[in-house]
C-alpha distance (Angstrom), angle and dihedral (degrees) to the residues before:
residue distance angle dihedral
M1 . . .
F2 3.85 . .
I3 3.82 93.0 .
F4 3.82 90.9 48.5
S5 3.72 91.0 51.3
A6 3.82 94.0 48.2
V7 3.83 91.9 48.6
L8 3.76 92.8 47.4
F9 3.82 90.3 48.3
F10 3.80 90.2 50.2
L11 3.81 94.0 48.6
L12 3.80 92.8 47.9
T13 3.73 93.3 48.6
P14 3.91 108.4 122.0
G15 3.79 110.8 -89.7
I16 3.81 97.2 16.1
I17 3.81 99.4 89.8
L18 3.80 103.5 -14.8
S19 3.80 141.4 1.1
L20 3.80 115.3 -150.2
P21 2.91 127.4 -144.6
P22 3.85 100.3 24.8
G23 3.84 108.8 -130.3
G24 3.75 93.3 7.9
S25 3.83 124.9 141.5
K26 3.80 118.8 -93.8
M27 3.77 92.5 -104.6
M28 3.81 92.7 50.6
V29 3.86 91.8 47.9
A30 3.82 90.7 47.6
A31 3.81 93.2 48.1
T32 3.79 92.9 47.4
H33 3.79 92.8 50.5
A34 3.81 90.0 47.7
V35 3.78 88.5 57.6
V36 3.79 92.4 43.9
F37 3.71 90.1 50.7
G38 3.77 94.2 48.2
V39 3.80 92.6 50.2
V40 3.80 95.4 45.0
F41 3.81 92.2 44.6
T42 3.84 93.4 49.0
L43 3.82 93.6 47.5
S44 3.78 95.3 44.2
H45 3.81 93.5 43.5
N46 3.80 91.6 52.1
M47 3.85 89.8 47.8
L48 3.83 92.7 48.6
M49 3.80 92.0 47.5
A50 3.81 92.4 49.1
L51 3.85 90.2 50.6
G52 3.81 91.4 45.4
G53 3.76 92.1 50.6
S54 3.81 93.8 50.3
M55 3.82 93.2 59.8
């Protein structure tokens, strides 16, 4: 799970895949990406745990 978290964190770093909001300050972009990371991590973690538990 650590490698998954690290790769997800890297991919959701501002400027790698997306940069939200466009033209926002550094703090606003960082805060937005923190929220995006939290949501994506939570949803994907729950999905992976459900898949792993069903095997």
